[in-house]
N, C-alpha and C positions, 0 to 999 in steps of 0.2 A: 401510457403514458406519451408524449409527442416524440416524433421520430428526431427531432432537433438534440433531444437530450441523451436519449438513449444510443442513439446510432454515433453522436459526435463526443456529447462530452463524458461519458461513460467511458467510451472504447477509444483506446490511446493509440490507435491505428486510424485514427479520424482527428476531430479536432481538439480531444482533451479538454481542458480548462480554457482553451480559446473559444469555446464555443457562446453564442451570445444567450441571454437569459431568454426563458420562455415566457412570453407575453400573458399576461393574467386573460386575456380574451382569446388567447389561442382555442380555436375549437376542437382540436383534437385533446388540448390538457384539459376541457369542460367534461369530457368524456370519461376521465379517468377518476378512479374512489379516492385518489391519494392526491388530487390535484391542489388541494389546500394546504397538504402538509409539504408539496414540492414548492409552493409558492413562499413559504416562509423557510426551507433550506436555501433556496435560491439567495433570500436577504442574509442568512447567515453564512453564505458564501461569500457574498461581495464585502460584507462586512471585514470577514478573515482577510480578502486579499487587500483589503485597505488595512490591515494589520490589528484590527479588534477580535479577539478570541473569547471575549466574555461570553457569548452566547454557543457557544461550540458544546457544553454539555445539552443545550436543548436538542442537541443532533439526536441523542440517546431516547428523549423523549419522544421525539418523531418516529424513532424505530420501533419503539414499543407500541405506539398508536398507529401505525402503518397498517395497511392491509397485503400491500404484494412484496413478493420477497425480493422483486427487483430493486424496490424503493428501497427496502433494509439494504441490499445490496451497495446502493449508491451511498448510503450513510456511511457504512464501515469505509467507504474508499476516501470520505470526506474525515473522517475519524482518523484514517491511517495517516494522511497527509496533513491534516492541522489540527487533531485532538489534542488536547493539553493534560498536564497531570490528574486535575481529579475526573476526565472521561476515562482513563485508563484503568484508575483504581475502582471506578464505578464498573468497567466492563469485566474485571476482574472477579470483582464480587457478585456480577450477574453470573458467571460461569461457574463461580462456586455453589450458587444458589440451584442453577439449573440443573445441575448432578450428572449432567452428561446426556441428559432427558431430549436436547434440542440440537439436533446435528447444525441446524441453519445457525443457529446463534454461536455454535464453537467455530463454523467456518467463517463466518462474517468477522467476529473478532479477532479470530487467530490472523485474519488477514490484514487487519487494521494493525495489529502487533507486528507483523512482519515488514510492513511498511514503514512503519515507525522506528523499526530496526534496532530496538532495545535488545540486547543479548539476555537480558533478564526475563524475556518473554518467552525466552527457549523452553523451560521449564514447564511454564503454561501449554504453549502446543504441545509439546509431548504428551502431557498428561492428558489433553483433550482428544489425542489421537489414540491412547492408551484405553480411553472409556470408550469410543466410538469406532475403533479400527474394524469391527464388524459391517459398519454401515458404508455401503459405496459413496457416499457424499464425501466424507471425509479424505480421499483418497488423494486431493490434495495437499492435505498437511506435511505429509514428508518431503513435498519440494519446498514447500515453505520452510521448514528446517536446514533444508539442503543448499538452500540459496544465502544461508546464513552460516552454516556452518562447514561448507566444502566450496573448493575454488572453483569447482565444475560438476555438474549432474554426478553424485556418486554412489555409494552403498545407502546412504542416508535416504537419497531420493526415491529409491525402490518400495520403500515403506516393509511391511513386515507380515511372514504368514504366522497364524497363530501360536503355535509350538514355539517360534523362536523369537517371541518379544521379549523376553528377558534379555537376550543377548542384543536387541537392537536398542532397547534401553540402555546399555550399558555403552553402545556406540556412542551413540547423542550424547549420552552423559558425560561421556570421556571428552568428547570434543568441546561440550560446553565447558567442562573444569579447563581444560587447557587454554581457552580462548579469557577466560574470567582469571586465569594468573597469568597470562601474557598482558592483560592491559590492567591488572590489579582491581577489577573491578566487574561487575556485570550489568552498571548502568553506562554503558557504551553503547554507541551504534555500529552496528556491523552488517555487513553484507561482504557475503564469498571468502570469510575470515578475517577480511581486513577492517579497520576502522573507518565507519562510513562517514560521509560528507557530501556538500555540495559538490565541491571540485573533486574527490576521487570519485563520484557518480557520473560525472561530466568524461573524466579521461577512461574509466570502464566503458562507457558508452562508446565512445570514440574508438576505443581498441576494438570492440565487438563489431563493427558495421562491417556488410557484408559477408558476414558470417551465414550458418546454415539457418535453414526454416526451423530447426527443432531449437535454435538459440535466440530465436525472435521474440519468444516469451521472454528472455532475461532483456531483452531490445526495448521491449515494450514498458516494463518493468521500470527500466532507468530512465526512459523517456519521459515516464509519468513523474519519478523522483526529481527529474531534473527540471521538468518544466513546474512541478508544484513547489520546489523551493525557490527558484528564480523569478518565475511569471513570466518567463521568456517564452513569446509564442511559437511553439514547435511544430504548427499545423503544416509545414511544408517537409517534414519527414515522410509524409505520407500523399501521394496523388492516387485516388481513387482506389484505396487499400493498398497500394503498392508502395512496399519500402522504398525512399531514395536517397541512398547512402550519400551521396555527396551532398545535397541540400542540409543533409544531417550534420554531415562534417563541418561545414562552412559554418554553420550556425553555432556549434559546441566550440570549434576552435577561435571563432570571434569571442565569444565568452571568456575562453582559457587566456586572451590574450589581452583583453580588458583590465582595466584598474576595477573594475566590479568585482572580479573573481577574488581579488584580495579582501575583501571584507567578509568573506564568507569562512567563518571558524570551523574548522574540521571538527568532528564529532557534537556538531550543533545541528538540530532541527531548525529548519527554516521554512517559511510558506509566502510564496511572493515577494520574497528578499526580506521577510520579517521575522525576526527570530520569535520560534513560540517558547512561551514562558514554561517552564518547567512542571 
């Protein structure tokens, strides 16, 4: 696939969603086995940026048709940021049908669930980790759980050794139950144990500026959530792959001080300023 996409649009230490669409006559794109699918995916992305999400379920069709794992990962990112209720229902069913036999499917779908932020996805992610914990590929799933259930990387992020699985499941389930009781529902968006939303994402990102390299994984995720939700160009966050905290702070503070910030309802998912349908 062309460098413009995988090095800029996919990576949120580069252009993120602000990368220009790849033209159909791009010579590198023509060499790729998933080129036709990528052009369709781009059209769906541009529609979503304009506020039309009717074709988002088609992203799952493209996922199933794709040859490359990287293309599937890109689909999972789009679904996490702009997926609708029917998309997530279908993804949950796909995981049930797979029965834990496809680690990549589990990782991709759980990545989307975590990005969407629904507390209700915690039992699903825990279930996939339980089924696939012996596979090295799913070592990232405890980090997904931790980002939702802990204020910073803690016991949940560490995963578990086989004999300690029952205790680990109890810890995760207890945190899930506590948040469900606090919010009186698991149909809420959470990040770091708090109710998530566009303004909270911005404030958390502002608070994290200048932190250690270990915490930059969280910075990149919050940059992604902030940019995907608002459509604000955040390319100035990085210069040649180096994080620029002053530029990032300026963009975030300008948003928080603007009238636009007030239009975003806490606990609601948005994509490029458009409220996502349930």
